[in-house]
N, C-alpha and C positions, 0 to 999 in steps of 0.2 A: 173441788178444793182439796179433798183428801189426797188425790193424785199429785197435786202441786206440792203439798206438804211432804209427801213421800219422796218426790224428786229431790227436794232439798235435803231431807234426812238421809237419803241413800248416799249422798256425796260424803257425809261423815263416815258412814260405814265403809265405803270404798277406800277412803284414806287409810283407815286402820288396816284393812286387808292388804292393801298395796304395800304399806310400810313393812309388814311382816314378810310378805311374799318376796318382795324385791330385795330385801337384805340378803337372803340366801341365794336367790336365783340370778341376780344381776351384778352383785358387787365385783366379782372376779373379772368378767368380761369388760365391765366399764372401767376398771383400773387400766386395762390395756388400751381401751379407746381414749382414756384421758391422756396417756402418754402420746398416742398418735396425734391427738388433737393439738397438744402443745408443739409437736414437731411441725404439723401442718401450718399452724399459725405463723411460726417463725419463717417457714419456707415461702409463704405467700405474701409476707410483708413487702410493700413497695418502698417504704422508707427504710433505709438501713442505718445502723449506728454501731459504734464500737461497744461490745459487751462490757468492757472495763469501765467505760464512761456511763453506760446504763446503770452499772452498780453504784457509781457515785451519785447518780441522780436518785436512785432508790434510797440511798443513805440520806440524801437531802430531804426526801419526802418524809422519812421518819423523824429527822431533826425538826422539820417544820411542825409536825404533830406534837412534838415535845417543846416547842418554842425555844429551841437551842440556837439562839442568834449567832453565837460565836462560831458554831460548826457550820451554819449556813453560809456565813461570810467567808470562812476559810475554804469551803468546797466550791463556791460559785465559780472562781476562775477556771476550775478544771472542766466545767461543762459548757463553757462558751463555745459556740459553733455546733453544739449538739442539736439535733432536730427538736428536742424538747427544752431548749435553752430558756424559752419564755417562761416555762413553769418554774424553773430554778430561780430565775430573776424575780419572778412574782413572789415565791416563798420568802426569799431573802428580804425583799423590801416590805412585804406585808407584815412580817414578824416584828419589824421595828417602825411601822408606819407612823405611830404616834410621835416618834422623835425625828422622823425624816423631814428634810427640808422640802419646801415647795419645788425648788429646782430639781431635786432628785425625782420627785413624783412626775413632774413635767417631762423629764428626760426619759423616764420609763414609758410614759404614755406616747411619746414621740417615737422611740425606738421600736416599739411593738404595736404601732398604729394599725388598726384594722383587725387585730387578733382578738380572740376570746379573752386572753389574759389582760389586754389593755382595758377592755370594758369591765372585766372583773375588778381590776384595781381601781378603776374610776368609781365603781359602785362602793368599794370600801372607803375611798377618799371622800365621796359625797356623805357617807355616814359620819365620818370624822368631822367634816366641815359643818354638818348639821349639829353635832354635839357641841361644837365650838361656837355655834350661832354666827358663823361667818357666811351670812346670806349672800353677799356679793359674789364671792368665789363659788359658792354653791350654785347660784344661778348660771354662772359662766360654764361650769362643768356639766350641769344637768342637761343643757341643750346638746351636748355631745354624747350623752349617755344613751346607748342603743337598746340595751335589754329592757329597761323600764319594768322589771318584774319584781323588784324589791319593795315590799309594801311600806316599810319604814322610810325609805328614800322618797317614795311617792307622797307619804304624809308630810315630809319636810317640804317638798315642792308645793304641795297644796297650802301649807302654812305660809310659805313665802308670798304666794299670791294673796292669801287672806290678809296678811300684815300690810302688804303694799296696796291692797285694794285693786289689784289687776288680775289678768288671766294670762299673763305672758308666758308662764312656764307650763301650765296645765290646760289652758284653753277651756276653763270650766266656769260655770256660774257659781255664785255663793252657795246656792242650795245643792248643786252637784258636788261642790267641794265637801260640804258637810256630810253628804251621803257616802262619799268615798272614804273619808276619814273614819266615819262610824263603822263602815263595813270592814275596813282594814284593821282598825283597832280591835274590834270584837274577834277577828279571825286570828290575830297573832297570839300564839300560845304563851310565850314568855314575856317578861317585862321588857318594854322597849322605851326608847326616848322619843322618837319621831312622832308616832301616832298619839302617844300619851300627851306630849307637849301640844300638838295640834288640837287635840280634844280639850285640853285645859284652856287654851286661848279662845276656843270657840264657845266654851261654856261660860267662862269668866271674862267675857269681853265687855269692858267698861264703856266702850263707844257704841255698842249695839243696843238699840231699843228692844229688839227681840233676838237673843243669842241664837246662833245657828244650831248649837247642840244644847241639851238640857241635862240637869242632874240625873234624870232617869237613864240617860245613855251611860253615864258613869256607873250607875248601880248595875245595869245589865252587864257591863264589862266585868265588874267585881264578881257577879254571880257566875259568869262563864269561867273566869279564872279560878274561882274557888272550886267549882266542879272538877276542873282539871288539875287541882292541887298546885296551883301557881300562886302562892301566897303573896309574893312581892308584887306581881302584876295586879292582884286584887287590892292590896294596900295602896299602890300608886293611884289607882282609880278612885279610891275612897278619899285620898288626900285632896283631890281636885274639888270635892264637895264637902270638905270638912266643916263648913258652916251651915250644913243642911238641917241641923237640929234633930227634931223627932223623927223625920224621915230617915236620917242616917242611923239612928238607934234601931229603928225597925229593920233596916237593911242588915245591920250587924247580926240581929237575931235570925233573920232569914238565912244569912250566910252560915250561921252555926248549924242550922237544920240541913243545909246543903252538904256541909262537911260530914255530918253524921250519916247522911244518905249514901255517901260513897262507900261506906263499909257496913252500914246497917240500915237498909231502906225501911224495914218494918219499924225499927226504933225511931227513925226520923218521922215516919207517918204518925206514930203515937204522939210524939212531941208536938208536931204540927197541929194535931187535933185539939190539943190543949191551949195552943197559942194563936190559932188562926183568926180569932175574933179581933185581935189587935192589928191585923194586916189589912191592906186594901185588897180589893177583888183581884187586881192584877198581880199583887204579890202572892196571894193564895194560889192563883192559877199557876204561876211560875213554880212555886214550891211543889205543888202536887205533880206538875209536869216533870220536874226534875227528879222527884222521888220515883215516879213511874218509869222514867227513862233508865235510871240507875238500877231499878229493880229488874227491868227487862234485860239489861245488859248482863245481869247475873242470873238470868233464867228463873227469876222469882215469880211464882205463879200469881202473886198478888198485883203484878204490874198493871194489868188492865183495870182492876178495881181502883187503883190509885189515880190512873188517868181519868176514870169516870168522875172524879171530883172536880175536874177542870170545867168551869162553866163557860169559858170563852176561849176557843182554840186559837184565835188570832193573838192571844197574849203569849203564845209559845213561839219559839223560833223553829226554823225548818228542820233542824236536826232532831229536836224533841218531838215534833209532829211526826217525823218519820218513825220514831220509836213507838209512838202511840199507835200508828197503823200496824206495825209489826206485833205489838202486844195484843192488839185486838184480833188479828188474824190467828194468833197462837191459841187463843182461848178454847176454840172448838172448831169442828169441821163446818159449823154454821155460824160464822162470825156476825157481829153487828155491822152490817154493811153501811148503815146510815152513819155510824161513827167513823168508819173508814172514809166515806165520802166527805164528811165535814172536816176531818183532819187534813185531807189532801187539798180541799178547797181553801183552807186557811193558809196554805203554804204560799210563798212568793211565786210570782209568775214564772221565774226562772226555774225554781224547783219543780213546779208542776209539769214542766216540759221534759223532765228526766224520764227515761223509758220505764223505770220501775214504778213510778207513781202514775204515769199514763196508763200502764197496764192495769194496776189495781183500781184506778178510777173507772176504767172500762168494766172491770169485774163488778164493781159496785152498781154501775148502771145496769148491767146484765141481771144482777140479783133483784133489781127493782123493776125488771121487765121493760126497761127503756132500751130496746134493741138497737134503734137507729143511733142513739148517742153512744152506746157501747161499741158498735162497729166503727163509728167515726174515730173513737179513741184508738182502737186496735189498728185501723188503717193508717193512722198517723205515724205508727212506729214499726209496723210489720216489715220484717226483713230478716236476713240471716246474720246480721251484724252482732247480735248479742243474745243473752238468755231470754230477757223479757221481750225482745223483738221477735224471737222465735216462738215464744208462747203466744204472742199476738197472732202470728201466722196460723197456729193451731186453732185458736179461737175462731178464726175466719174460715176454717176448714181447708186450709191450703197446706200442701206438702212442703217440708223443709228440704230444699235441694241446694247443692253447691252452685254458687253464681258462676256465670261464664268468666273464663280467664280474661284478663285485659290483653290488649294487643301486645305482642312480644316487644321487648325493648330493642331499639335499633342499636347498631354499633356505635353511632354517634352519641346516643343517650348513655350507653355504658361507658364510653370514653370520657364523657363529661364528668361522670361520677368518679371514675378512676383518677382523673386529673384534679379533682377538687382537693385543694391543699388542707382545708379543715378536716375533711373526712379522712384523708391519709394520715394526718397528724394524730387524729383520734385513734385510728386503728393501730398505729405504731405505739402510742402510749399504752393501749390495752395490752399489746403484744409483749411489752417489756415489763409489765407488772404495775402500771399506773392506771388501773381500771377506772377508778372514780374520776380521775382527771380526763381520761379518754372519753368517758360517757358524757361529761360536761361539754367537752369540745365537740363531740358528735351532735349533741342536742342543739348547741349553739349554731352549728353549721346547717342543720336541717330546719330548725324551728324559727330562727331569727335572721338568717341570711340566705341568699340564694345566688346562683351563678349569674343572674342578670344584674345584680347590684341594686335591686329595687327593695323598698321596705317589705318586711314580712318574710316568711319562710319559703321553702321550696313548694312548687306546685306538685300535683299528684304524680305526674310522670317522673319528675326529678326525685320524689320520695321513693317511687318504685325502683328507680335505678340505684339510689343509695341503699335501699334495703337489699337489693340484689348483690351489691358489693359486699355488704356485711354477711350475707348468706354464703357467698363464695369464700370468704375468709373464715367462715364458721364462728362468727361472733353473733351467736343466735339471739341474744337479748336485743341487740341493735337491729338485727334483721326483723324480728317480730314487732318491736315497738315502732319502728319507722314505717313498716308496711301498714300497721294499724291506723296510721294517720291519713291514709288516702280516703277520700270521700266519694269520688265519682265511680270508683270500681273497687273490687276486693280480689286480692290474690291469695287464695287459701293456702297454696303451697308455701308462700312466704310466711303467712301468719301462723301456720301450723306445721312447722318443719318436723322431720322425723330423724334426728341424729341417731347414730348407733342402731339403725333400723334392723339389720340382719340379726344382731344379738338380742335386742329387746323383743322383737317379734318371736324369735325362736324360743327364748326362755319363757316368755309370757305364755305361749301356747303349751309348753311343757307342764306348767303348773295350773293350766286351765283358767288363765286370767286374760281378759280382753286387753290387747295392747293399747287400745284407745284410752283405757283408764290410766295406764302407766304414763303415756305421753301427756294426757290432760293434767295429771297431777304434777309431773315434772315441769311442764310449761308454766303452770300457775305458781308453783312454789319457788322455782329458781331460774326460769327462762333458760334452762340448760347451761347455766354457769356452773362449771364443775366445782369451783372452790367458793361458791356463794356462802356467805355467813351473815345471819341477821344480827341486829343489835342485842338480842336476848340470847344468842349463842347457837341457834339452830344452824345446821350446816349441810352442805352438799346439795345434790340434785333434788332430794326429797325434803330438804329443810327440816331434818329431824334433830331434836335436842339430844346431846350426847348421852344423857342418862336414859332416855327412851331407847336409843339405839343399843346401849349395853343390855338393857332389860330384854329387848326383843331378841338380841343375839343369843342370850342365855336361854330364852324360852324355846328357840328353835334349835338349840343344841350346838351353837357355835362357841363352846366354852373355851376353846384354845385359840379363838380368833382375836386379832388385834381389836376387833369391835368391842370386846369385853374389857379392854384395858382402859385406864383412865387417860391415856395419851391420845385420845381420838381427835384432838385438834391439829395433830401433825399433818401438813399438807400431803405427805406421801402415804398416809394411812388409808386403808380401804374405806373407812367411813367417809372421809372427805371426798373421795372420788366416787363412791357408789351411791351415797344418799345425800 
C-alpha cells in the first residue's frame, strides 16, 4: 500500500521538477520546432483554400462568439465555396435561430445534408422545438437526428413518448424512460428545460396511479446542483415539489448544510451534528457523505471520520462512494479494507466495472486473505491499457511489456483515410486556426460515422488508419485520442508519440531528467498542442499558469526573459510555445 501511495505522490513531485527544469532547458528549441510544426501542417494539408478567405472565416468565428449577427450576415457571401463554408453558414443561422423561419432551417439541412453541421443544427433546432412544445415537428426531426448525444434532447424525446403513451421515438418502456430521465437530469450541471420538464411531468402526473418519478428524485437533483453551486438548477428542482410541506423544509435545511460544506466542511459537520435528529436516515447519510466528499476534495484529514457517520452506503451516489474509498485509503498505510469493500459494493454495477474500483476491490479481497476472489478481480482487468490495469498485472506477478504491434496498415486502408472527406475537412479546419471546429468534425467522422455508411463509428482498423493520418499531419491530439479507441489491439507508437524527440531527449539528459517524465507530462497536460490554453488560463505544452511561469523563470534566473513579462499570453512568446 505504501508503494502505491508513493507512486501517486511521486507524480506530483515530478510535475514540479519538470516545470522548473523544462522552462530553462527546452523553451528555446521548442520555439523553433513550433515554427517548423506550423510550416509542416500547412505543407501537408490536402484541402487547400485562399488564405484571404481563411481570414474572413476566422473573423466570422470571432463574430459568432460575440453573437454579432450583422457581421456574420455581411461576411457570409465572401466565404461561399470555401471548404469550411458549412461552418460559416451554421454560425450565421445559429446566431439568429430563434427568429429564423422553418423554411430557412429546412434549406440549411438540405444544402448540407450528411455533414456534421447539418446534424449540429438539427440538434439546436430540436432544443428550440422542445422549448416551444412543438412536439409534432420535434418528432419529425428527431427521427433524422444522428448524434443522439444531447441529454436534454433525449429527455424531450422521452417526454414525447411519455405524453403520447407510445415508444415510437425512443423504443423504451415507461420504467426505462423514467430511469434515463433521472440519470440525465442528475448529470446535467446547469439548469435545463428538457430534463426538468420531463421530470416534472413524471413526478406530477395526474393520470398515473404510481408516478414514474418521485419527490425524492427532485430532492436529489437539488442536492447535486447545490453541491456544484448551480442555484437555478436547484431551485427549478424544488419548484417541482413545492407542495411537499415538511419534507421540503427539511431539504432546504439540508441544502444549507451542503452549501456550507463547499467552503467549510468542518463547520458544516458541526451544524449537522446539532440538526441531524430532524432528518431521515437517508438525509443524514447523504449529508455526511457530501461533507466527507467535499472535505476529501480539499485534503481535509477529517474526511474519513465524516464518512464513518454514514450508516448505509447505498444512500450515496457513485461519485460520493468513490471519494469515500479515496478518503479511507488516505488515512494510513493500513486502511480499513472492510470499509473500502462496502463502499465499492454499494456502487452501481456499471461503476463497479471501472478499472480503478475493480483493482481496489481486489486489494480488499487480498487484505481479507480471499486470494481466489482477489486474483479473479485482477485477471478481469490485467493489461497494459491503463494505470490500474498495469497494477493488476503486477499483483498477478506478471511483467509489464509493450504489446505486439498491430498488422501494418495496407495502402488501401491508408488511402481510405486520406480520402475521407470528414477527416480532411477536420484537418483543414485545424490547420487554418479553427481547432475546436476541426476536433468536432474529426470526432463526428470517427465516432458516429464510418466509410461503410452503417450506424456507429469506425472499426479498429479504420481508427488505426485515421490515427495514422493525424500522426502524419502532426495533429498529435487526434492521433493519440483516435488510437486510444481501438479495442482489439494497441499501437503504442501512435498512443505515445515523441514529437521534438532529438531536442527533448538531448536537453533532458543534459539536466539529468528522464525524457519519459517530460513526454508523459506533456502528453497528459496538452496532448502536444503547442497553443493549448485551459479555461482557467493555463497554457502551452506543460499547461502552466502565467503567474507560475513568471515565478519559476525568476527563480531560475531568467530575469530578462519574456517569461517574466506580463504579456505571456501572446502566441509568439516563448511561454506559449515552450510550456
